[in-house]
MMTF fields as JSON, N, C-alpha, C and O atoms, coordinates in Angstrom:
{
  "mmtfVersion": "1.0.0",
  "mmtfProducer": "UNKNOWN",
  "numBonds": 379,
  "numAtoms": 380,
  "numGroups": 95,
  "numChains": 1,
  "numModels": 1,
  "chainsPerModel": [1],
  "groupsPerChain": [95],
  "chainIdList": ["A"],
  "bondAtomList": [4, 2, 8, 6, 12, 10, 16, 14, 20, 18, 24, 22, 28, 26, 32, 30, 36, 34, 40, 38, 44, 42, 48, 46, 52, 50, 56, 54, 60, 58, 64, 62, 68, 66, 72, 70, 76, 74, 80, 78, 84, 82, 88, 86, 92, 90, 96, 94, 100, 98, 104, 102, 108, 106, 112, 110, 116, 114, 120, 118, 124, 122, 128, 126, 132, 130, 136, 134, 140, 138, 144, 142, 148, 146, 152, 150, 156, 154, 160, 158, 164, 162, 168, 166, 172, 170, 176, 174, 180, 178, 184, 182, 188, 186, 192, 190, 196, 194, 200, 198, 204, 202, 208, 206, 212, 210, 216, 214, 220, 218, 224, 222, 228, 226, 232, 230, 236, 234, 240, 238, 244, 242, 248, 246, 252, 250, 256, 254, 260, 258, 264, 262, 268, 266, 272, 270, 276, 274, 280, 278, 284, 282, 288, 286, 292, 290, 296, 294, 300, 298, 304, 302, 308, 306, 312, 310, 316, 314, 320, 318, 324, 322, 328, 326, 332, 330, 336, 334, 340, 338, 344, 342, 348, 346, 352, 350, 356, 354, 360, 358, 364, 362, 368, 366, 372, 370, 376, 374],
  "bondOrderList": [1, 1, 1, 1, 1, 1, 1, 1, 1, 1, 1, 1, 1, 1, 1, 1, 1, 1, 1, 1, 1, 1, 1, 1, 1, 1, 1, 1, 1, 1, 1, 1, 1, 1, 1, 1, 1, 1, 1, 1, 1, 1, 1, 1, 1, 1, 1, 1, 1, 1, 1, 1, 1, 1, 1, 1, 1, 1, 1, 1, 1, 1, 1, 1, 1, 1, 1, 1, 1, 1, 1, 1, 1, 1, 1, 1, 1, 1, 1, 1, 1, 1, 1, 1, 1, 1, 1, 1, 1, 1, 1, 1, 1, 1],
  "groupList": [{"groupName": "MET", "atomNameList": ["N", "CA", "C", "O"], "elementList": ["N", "C", "C", "O"], "formalChargeList": [0, 0, 0, 0], "bondAtomList": [1, 0, 2, 1, 3, 2], "bondOrderList": [1, 1, 2], "singleLetterCode": "M", "chemCompType": "L-PEPTIDE LINKING"}, {"groupName": "ALA", "atomNameList": ["N", "CA", "C", "O"], "elementList": ["N", "C", "C", "O"], "formalChargeList": [0, 0, 0, 0], "bondAtomList": [1, 0, 2, 1, 3, 2], "bondOrderList": [1, 1, 2], "singleLetterCode": "A", "chemCompType": "L-PEPTIDE LINKING"}, {"groupName": "THR", "atomNameList": ["N", "CA", "C", "O"], "elementList": ["N", "C", "C", "O"], "formalChargeList": [0, 0, 0, 0], "bondAtomList": [1, 0, 2, 1, 3, 2], "bondOrderList": [1, 1, 2], "singleLetterCode": "T", "chemCompType": "L-PEPTIDE LINKING"}, {"groupName": "SER", "atomNameList": ["N", "CA", "C", "O"], "elementList": ["N", "C", "C", "O"], "formalChargeList": [0, 0, 0, 0], "bondAtomList": [1, 0, 2, 1, 3, 2], "bondOrderList": [1, 1, 2], "singleLetterCode": "S", "chemCompType": "L-PEPTIDE LINKING"}, {"groupName": "ARG", "atomNameList": ["N", "CA", "C", "O"], "elementList": ["N", "C", "C", "O"], "formalChargeList": [0, 0, 0, 0], "bondAtomList": [1, 0, 2, 1, 3, 2], "bondOrderList": [1, 1, 2], "singleLetterCode": "R", "chemCompType": "L-PEPTIDE LINKING"}, {"groupName": "LYS", "atomNameList": ["N", "CA", "C", "O"], "elementList": ["N", "C", "C", "O"], "formalChargeList": [0, 0, 0, 0], "bondAtomList": [1, 0, 2, 1, 3, 2], "bondOrderList": [1, 1, 2], "singleLetterCode": "K", "chemCompType": "L-PEPTIDE LINKING"}, {"groupName": "ASN", "atomNameList": ["N", "CA", "C", "O"], "elementList": ["N", "C", "C", "O"], "formalChargeList": [0, 0, 0, 0], "bondAtomList": [1, 0, 2, 1, 3, 2], "bondOrderList": [1, 1, 2], "singleLetterCode": "N", "chemCompType": "L-PEPTIDE LINKING"}, {"groupName": "PRO", "atomNameList": ["N", "CA", "C", "O"], "elementList": ["N", "C", "C", "O"], "formalChargeList": [0, 0, 0, 0], "bondAtomList": [1, 0, 2, 1, 3, 2], "bondOrderList": [1, 1, 2], "singleLetterCode": "P", "chemCompType": "L-PEPTIDE LINKING"}, {"groupName": "ASP", "atomNameList": ["N", "CA", "C", "O"], "elementList": ["N", "C", "C", "O"], "formalChargeList": [0, 0, 0, 0], "bondAtomList": [1, 0, 2, 1, 3, 2], "bondOrderList": [1, 1, 2], "singleLetterCode": "D", "chemCompType": "L-PEPTIDE LINKING"}, {"groupName": "PHE", "atomNameList": ["N", "CA", "C", "O"], "elementList": ["N", "C", "C", "O"], "formalChargeList": [0, 0, 0, 0], "bondAtomList": [1, 0, 2, 1, 3, 2], "bondOrderList": [1, 1, 2], "singleLetterCode": "F", "chemCompType": "L-PEPTIDE LINKING"}, {"groupName": "GLU", "atomNameList": ["N", "CA", "C", "O"], "elementList": ["N", "C", "C", "O"], "formalChargeList": [0, 0, 0, 0], "bondAtomList": [1, 0, 2, 1, 3, 2], "bondOrderList": [1, 1, 2], "singleLetterCode": "E", "chemCompType": "L-PEPTIDE LINKING"}, {"groupName": "LEU", "atomNameList": ["N", "CA", "C", "O"], "elementList": ["N", "C", "C", "O"], "formalChargeList": [0, 0, 0, 0], "bondAtomList": [1, 0, 2, 1, 3, 2], "bondOrderList": [1, 1, 2], "singleLetterCode": "L", "chemCompType": "L-PEPTIDE LINKING"}, {"groupName": "ILE", "atomNameList": ["N", "CA", "C", "O"], "elementList": ["N", "C", "C", "O"], "formalChargeList": [0, 0, 0, 0], "bondAtomList": [1, 0, 2, 1, 3, 2], "bondOrderList": [1, 1, 2], "singleLetterCode": "I", "chemCompType": "L-PEPTIDE LINKING"}, {"groupName": "VAL", "atomNameList": ["N", "CA", "C", "O"], "elementList": ["N", "C", "C", "O"], "formalChargeList": [0, 0, 0, 0], "bondAtomList": [1, 0, 2, 1, 3, 2], "bondOrderList": [1, 1, 2], "singleLetterCode": "V", "chemCompType": "L-PEPTIDE LINKING"}, {"groupName": "TYR", "atomNameList": ["N", "CA", "C", "O"], "elementList": ["N", "C", "C", "O"], "formalChargeList": [0, 0, 0, 0], "bondAtomList": [1, 0, 2, 1, 3, 2], "bondOrderList": [1, 1, 2], "singleLetterCode": "Y", "chemCompType": "L-PEPTIDE LINKING"}, {"groupName": "GLY", "atomNameList": ["N", "CA", "C", "O"], "elementList": ["N", "C", "C", "O"], "formalChargeList": [0, 0, 0, 0], "bondAtomList": [1, 0, 2, 1, 3, 2], "bondOrderList": [1, 1, 2], "singleLetterCode": "G", "chemCompType": "PEPTIDE LINKING"}, {"groupName": "GLN", "atomNameList": ["N", "CA", "C", "O"], "elementList": ["N", "C", "C", "O"], "formalChargeList": [0, 0, 0, 0], "bondAtomList": [1, 0, 2, 1, 3, 2], "bondOrderList": [1, 1, 2], "singleLetterCode": "Q", "chemCompType": "L-PEPTIDE LINKING"}, {"groupName": "HIS", "atomNameList": ["N", "CA", "C", "O"], "elementList": ["N", "C", "C", "O"], "formalChargeList": [0, 0, 0, 0], "bondAtomList": [1, 0, 2, 1, 3, 2], "bondOrderList": [1, 1, 2], "singleLetterCode": "H", "chemCompType": "L-PEPTIDE LINKING"}],
  "groupTypeList": [0, 1, 2, 2, 3, 3, 4, 2, 5, 2, 6, 2, 7, 8, 9, 10, 1, 1, 1, 10, 4, 1, 4, 10, 1, 6, 10, 4, 11, 12, 10, 1, 3, 4, 5, 13, 3, 2, 1, 14, 11, 8, 15, 12, 16, 3, 14, 13, 13, 15, 11, 3, 16, 12, 10, 4, 5, 13, 1, 10, 16, 3, 5, 13, 10, 1, 13, 1, 3, 11, 11, 15, 1, 17, 1, 8, 11, 2, 10, 10, 12, 2, 5, 13, 3, 13, 3, 1, 1, 4, 15, 0, 12, 1, 13],
  "groupIdList": [1, 2, 3, 4, 5, 6, 7, 8, 9, 10, 11, 12, 13, 14, 15, 16, 17, 18, 19, 20, 21, 22, 23, 24, 25, 26, 27, 28, 29, 30, 31, 32, 33, 34, 35, 36, 37, 38, 39, 40, 41, 42, 43, 44, 45, 46, 47, 48, 49, 50, 51, 52, 53, 54, 55, 56, 57, 58, 59, 60, 61, 62, 63, 64, 65, 66, 67, 68, 69, 70, 71, 72, 73, 74, 75, 76, 77, 78, 79, 80, 81, 82, 83, 84, 85, 86, 87, 88, 89, 90, 91, 92, 93, 94, 95],
  "secStructList": [7, 7, 7, 7, 7, 1, 7, 7, 7, 7, 7, 7, 7, 7, 2, 2, 2, 2, 2, 2, 2, 2, 2, 2, 2, 2, 2, 2, 2, 2, 2, 2, 2, 2, 2, 2, 2, 2, 2, 2, 2, 2, 2, 2, 2, 2, 2, 2, 2, 2, 2, 2, 2, 2, 2, 2, 2, 2, 2, 2, 2, 7, 1, 7, 2, 2, 2, 2, 2, 2, 2, 2, 2, 2, 2, 2, 2, 2, 2, 2, 2, 2, 2, 2, 2, 2, 2, 2, 2, 2, 2, 2, 2, 2, 7],
  "xCoordList": [12.533, 12.357, 13.714, 14.6, 13.851, 15.11, 15.119, 14.12, 16.287, 16.394, 16.887, 17.678, 16.421, 16.852, 17.872, 17.788, 18.817, 19.879, 19.48, 18.899, 19.805, 19.484, 20.568, 20.409, 21.671, 22.753, 22.409, 21.841, 22.761, 22.582, 23.955, 24.821, 24.129, 25.418, 25.32, 24.346, 26.36, 26.426, 27.591, 28.646, 27.399, 28.441, 29.106, 29.648, 29.072, 29.727, 31.17, 31.443, 32.086, 33.494, 33.803, 33.132, 34.812, 35.261, 36.287, 37.48, 35.806, 36.67, 37.733, 38.85, 37.405, 38.377, 39.542, 40.695, 39.258, 40.328, 41.172, 42.394, 40.537, 41.273, 42.165, 43.304, 41.649, 42.441, 43.629, 44.721, 43.426, 44.525, 45.608, 46.798, 45.203, 46.183, 46.943, 48.146, 46.249, 46.91, 47.914, 49.006, 47.557, 48.483, 49.722, 50.843, 49.516, 50.653, 51.559, 52.784, 50.968, 51.769, 52.53, 53.682, 51.903, 52.547, 53.731, 54.783, 53.577, 54.68, 55.859, 57.016, 55.559, 56.634, 57.345, 58.567, 56.599, 57.186, 58.065, 59.147, 57.603, 58.399, 59.699, 60.758, 59.634, 60.844, 61.824, 63.03, 61.312, 62.182, 62.814, 63.984, 62.061, 62.59, 63.69, 64.695, 63.502, 64.542, 65.831, 66.927, 65.694, 66.883, 67.61, 68.837, 66.866, 67.481, 68.147, 69.26, 67.481, 68.042, 69.304, 70.276, 69.289, 70.468, 71.64, 72.769, 71.381, 72.436, 72.977, 74.182, 72.087, 72.501, 73.407, 74.447, 73.017, 73.824, 75.166, 76.185, 75.177, 76.44, 77.362, 78.564, 76.782, 77.56, 78.139, 79.3, 77.349, 77.831, 78.98, 80.013, 78.792, 79.83, 81.113, 82.208, 80.987, 82.151, 82.87, 84.1, 82.1, 82.67, 83.454, 84.568, 82.885, 83.549, 84.807, 85.818, 84.751, 85.944, 87.062, 88.225, 86.705, 87.694, 88.302, 89.513, 87.47, 87.992, 88.889, 89.913, 88.51, 89.323, 90.673, 91.682, 90.703, 91.974, 92.89, 94.095, 92.314, 93.109, 93.64, 94.802, 92.785, 93.202, 94.334, 95.252, 94.276, 95.355, 96.659, 97.741, 96.553, 97.762, 98.409, 99.633, 97.575, 98.112, 98.758, 99.812, 98.134, 98.695, 100.047, 100.968, 100.175, 101.449, 102.553, 103.72, 102.195, 103.184, 103.49, 104.421, 102.712, 102.933, 104.203, 104.487, 104.944, 106.187, 105.961, 106.851, 104.772, 104.442, 103.6, 102.521, 104.109, 103.455, 102.054, 101.142, 101.87, 100.557, 99.526, 98.384, 99.923, 99.026, 98.702, 97.549, 99.704, 99.498, 98.542, 97.649, 98.739, 97.886, 96.448, 95.492, 96.308, 94.983, 94.255, 93.074, 94.944, 94.32, 93.927, 92.859, 94.786, 94.476, 93.271, 92.408, 93.223, 92.094, 90.802, 89.738, 90.911, 89.725, 89.207, 87.999, 90.109, 89.711, 89.015, 87.986, 89.588, 88.973, 87.589, 86.641, 87.481, 86.203, 85.154, 84.004, 85.552, 84.623, 84.113, 82.916, 85.003, 84.588, 83.657, 82.666, 83.971, 83.163, 81.763, 80.768, 81.689, 80.379, 79.561, 78.359, 80.2, 79.489, 78.999, 77.871, 79.841, 79.453, 78.237, 77.316, 78.227, 77.106, 75.843, 74.754, 75.994, 74.84, 74.231, 73.011, 75.075, 74.583, 73.936, 72.913, 74.514, 73.932, 72.539, 71.616, 72.389, 71.076, 70.076, 68.919, 70.519, 69.627, 69.22, 68.067, 70.153, 69.811, 68.774, 67.886, 68.896, 67.925, 66.529, 65.535, 66.457, 65.156, 64.578, 63.36, 65.425, 64.956, 64.388, 63.407, 65.01, 64.611, 63.269, 62.657, 62.806, 61.529, 60.36, 59.224],
  "yCoordList": [108.935, 109.358, 109.527, 108.682, 110.571, 110.855, 110.219, 110.21, 109.688, 109.1, 110.163, 111.038, 110.067, 111.035, 110.371, 109.178, 111.154, 110.652, 110.862, 111.882, 109.879, 110.0, 110.767, 111.081, 111.067, 111.809, 113.289, 113.839, 113.908, 115.353, 115.979, 115.484, 117.048, 117.746, 118.861, 119.613, 118.943, 120.048, 120.93, 120.439, 122.18, 123.132, 123.742, 124.844, 123.047, 123.549, 123.063, 121.886, 123.977, 123.575, 122.731, 122.827, 121.922, 121.085, 121.876, 121.859, 122.565, 123.442, 122.668, 123.156, 121.502, 120.715, 120.3, 120.356, 119.889, 119.508, 120.716, 120.613, 121.844, 123.068, 123.491, 123.912, 123.378, 123.731, 122.789, 123.224, 121.521, 120.548, 120.857, 120.803, 121.178, 121.545, 122.806, 122.908, 123.756, 124.984, 124.686, 125.255, 123.795, 123.409, 122.717, 122.991, 121.829, 121.131, 122.105, 122.008, 123.026, 124.028, 124.903, 125.259, 125.246, 126.053, 125.312, 125.911, 124.022, 123.228, 123.156, 123.268, 122.97, 122.939, 124.285, 124.335, 125.361, 126.699, 126.955, 127.529, 126.531, 126.694, 125.915, 126.434, 124.68, 123.859, 124.458, 124.479, 124.94, 125.572, 126.838, 127.119, 127.59, 128.814, 128.485, 129.192, 127.421, 127.014, 126.624, 126.982, 125.897, 125.478, 126.682, 126.755, 127.625, 128.825, 129.658, 130.147, 129.82, 130.603, 129.958, 130.647, 128.64, 127.93, 128.093, 128.325, 127.975, 128.166, 129.591, 129.809, 130.553, 131.959, 132.179, 132.829, 131.645, 131.795, 131.086, 131.597, 129.913, 129.217, 130.084, 130.173, 130.714, 131.584, 132.782, 133.136, 133.401, 134.546, 134.124, 134.791, 133.018, 132.567, 132.216, 132.558, 131.556, 131.195, 132.448, 132.508, 133.434, 134.679, 135.4, 135.863, 135.5, 136.205, 135.465, 136.093, 134.14, 133.365, 133.63, 133.781, 133.686, 133.986, 135.367, 135.535, 136.357, 137.707, 137.761, 138.444, 137.049, 137.034, 136.379, 136.817, 135.34, 134.694, 135.646, 135.695, 136.393, 137.382, 138.442, 138.84, 138.894, 139.901, 139.378, 140.127, 138.124, 137.537, 137.425, 137.638, 137.093, 137.03, 138.399, 138.525, 139.426, 140.787, 141.137, 141.771, 140.729, 140.997, 140.317, 140.899, 139.095, 138.363, 139.063, 139.013, 139.708, 140.36, 141.784, 142.406, 142.295, 143.659, 143.735, 142.855, 144.783, 144.974, 145.794, 145.927, 146.332, 147.127, 146.245, 145.784, 146.023, 145.114, 145.593, 144.777, 146.884, 147.406, 147.144, 146.784, 147.322, 147.078, 145.592, 145.22, 144.747, 143.305, 142.857, 142.042, 143.395, 143.039, 143.518, 142.799, 144.714, 145.264, 144.447, 144.141, 144.093, 143.302, 141.907, 141.398, 141.305, 139.988, 140.03, 139.154, 141.042, 141.185, 141.467, 140.952, 142.286, 142.584, 141.324, 141.093, 140.52, 139.272, 138.338, 137.741, 138.219, 137.364, 137.87, 137.091, 139.173, 139.764, 139.592, 139.254, 139.823, 139.682, 138.25, 138.031, 137.284, 135.877, 135.516, 134.813, 135.991, 135.65, 136.27, 135.605, 137.52, 138.171, 137.474, 137.263, 137.122, 136.431, 135.063, 134.671, 134.343, 133.018, 133.107, 132.298, 134.08, 134.239, 134.674, 134.164, 135.609, 136.094, 134.996, 134.839, 134.248, 133.156, 132.077, 131.511, 131.79, 130.802, 131.24, 130.426, 132.511, 133.017, 132.942, 132.579, 133.287, 133.225, 131.785, 131.523, 130.857, 129.437, 128.968, 128.179, 129.455, 129.121, 129.625, 128.96, 130.784, 131.34, 130.556, 130.403, 130.06, 129.302, 127.948, 127.46, 127.361, 126.024, 126.013, 124.954, 127.152, 127.207, 126.868, 126.871],
  "zCoordList": [51.905, 53.234, 53.913, 53.783, 54.597, 55.259, 56.643, 57.363, 56.982, 58.32, 59.288, 58.935, 60.458, 61.471, 62.377, 62.671, 62.802, 63.671, 65.118, 65.487, 65.915, 67.332, 68.087, 69.267, 67.396, 68.046, 68.083, 67.14, 69.173, 69.273, 69.406, 70.128, 68.714, 68.775, 69.794, 69.842, 70.604, 71.551, 71.144, 70.741, 71.247, 70.89, 72.105, 72.028, 73.214, 74.414, 74.438, 74.204, 74.722, 74.757, 75.992, 77.02, 75.862, 76.979, 77.786, 77.484, 78.81, 79.595, 80.37, 80.544, 80.821, 81.576, 80.69, 81.118, 79.469, 78.54, 78.171, 78.065, 77.977, 77.645, 78.811, 78.608, 80.015, 81.194, 81.35, 81.713, 81.082, 81.167, 80.136, 80.449, 78.92, 77.88, 78.275, 78.037, 78.873, 79.326, 80.432, 80.443, 81.369, 82.441, 81.872, 82.3, 80.918, 80.307, 79.563, 79.647, 78.849, 78.132, 79.12, 78.872, 80.224, 81.254, 81.862, 82.086, 82.134, 82.686, 81.714, 82.121, 80.434, 79.429, 79.354, 79.216, 79.444, 79.405, 80.621, 80.5, 81.788, 83.009, 82.912, 83.264, 82.442, 82.331, 81.325, 81.567, 80.21, 79.208, 79.778, 79.517, 80.54, 81.155, 82.154, 82.232, 82.914, 83.868, 83.143, 83.576, 82.049, 81.294, 80.714, 80.779, 80.148, 79.567, 80.657, 80.469, 81.782, 82.888, 83.44, 83.751, 83.561, 84.046, 83.088, 83.52, 81.799, 80.805, 80.85, 80.723, 81.03, 81.118, 82.336, 82.228, 83.474, 84.686, 84.55, 85.013, 83.918, 83.658, 82.803, 83.054, 81.802, 80.922, 81.656, 81.449, 82.5, 83.278, 84.176, 84.237, 84.866, 85.79, 85.035, 85.482, 83.929, 83.12, 82.606, 82.602, 82.18, 81.672, 82.763, 82.52, 83.956, 85.05, 85.489, 85.802, 85.512, 85.866, 84.846, 85.22, 83.567, 82.53, 82.694, 82.553, 82.991, 83.216, 84.44, 84.437, 85.475, 86.696, 86.455, 87.008, 85.64, 85.306, 84.546, 84.794, 83.63, 82.889, 83.853, 83.77, 84.763, 85.728, 86.616, 86.949, 86.995, 87.805, 87.02, 87.569, 85.741, 84.909, 84.774, 84.81, 84.617, 84.557, 85.892, 85.927, 86.982, 88.31, 88.472, 89.046, 87.974, 88.072, 87.286, 87.675, 86.197, 85.351, 85.783, 85.273, 86.716, 87.176, 88.009, 88.822, 87.795, 88.553, 89.818, 90.658, 89.936, 91.117, 92.043, 91.671, 93.242, 94.178, 94.554, 94.687, 94.725, 95.106, 93.995, 94.282, 92.753, 91.62, 91.529, 91.312, 91.692, 91.633, 92.738, 92.506, 93.934, 95.06, 94.827, 95.12, 94.31, 94.034, 92.971, 93.13, 91.892, 90.827, 91.323, 90.983, 92.117, 92.663, 93.597, 93.552, 94.433, 95.355, 94.587, 94.929, 93.552, 92.743, 92.048, 91.999, 91.517, 90.855, 91.841, 91.525, 93.041, 94.065, 94.46, 94.565, 94.675, 95.07, 93.974, 94.255, 92.74, 91.611, 91.502, 91.317, 91.615, 91.551, 92.702, 92.505, 93.894, 95.063, 94.963, 95.252, 94.562, 94.42, 93.335, 93.5, 92.248, 91.169, 91.635, 91.337, 92.361, 92.847, 93.759, 93.646, 94.66, 95.586, 94.832, 95.094, 93.906, 93.142, 92.276, 92.228, 91.603, 90.75, 91.607, 91.221, 92.753, 93.648, 94.119, 94.168, 94.461, 94.871, 93.736, 93.944, 92.53, 91.367, 91.077, 90.734, 91.211, 91.013, 92.041, 91.721, 93.256, 94.286, 93.943, 94.235, 93.333, 92.93, 91.761, 91.663, 90.882, 89.729, 90.175, 89.614, 91.172, 91.615, 92.316, 92.46, 92.748, 93.487, 92.629, 93.105]
}
């Protein structure tokens, strides 16, 4: 004689558990995206600072005062625009 089980199986998915897993995965993805974006912005800023330093060195070696002044001003402007742009982008990432 076969025994019958009093347990009943339901084939309905657990939507709450699935939604929680999706939320957790979304949070991990957001955090990873913030880290990658921050590293990218750090790299851009570092690159522009390096280029500006080279431009200033060329300006120092220039024998023409107008060229030296122009290169120095361009380096300053480039650094300032990059600093403001990166700062704005960081503000958007933090939201």
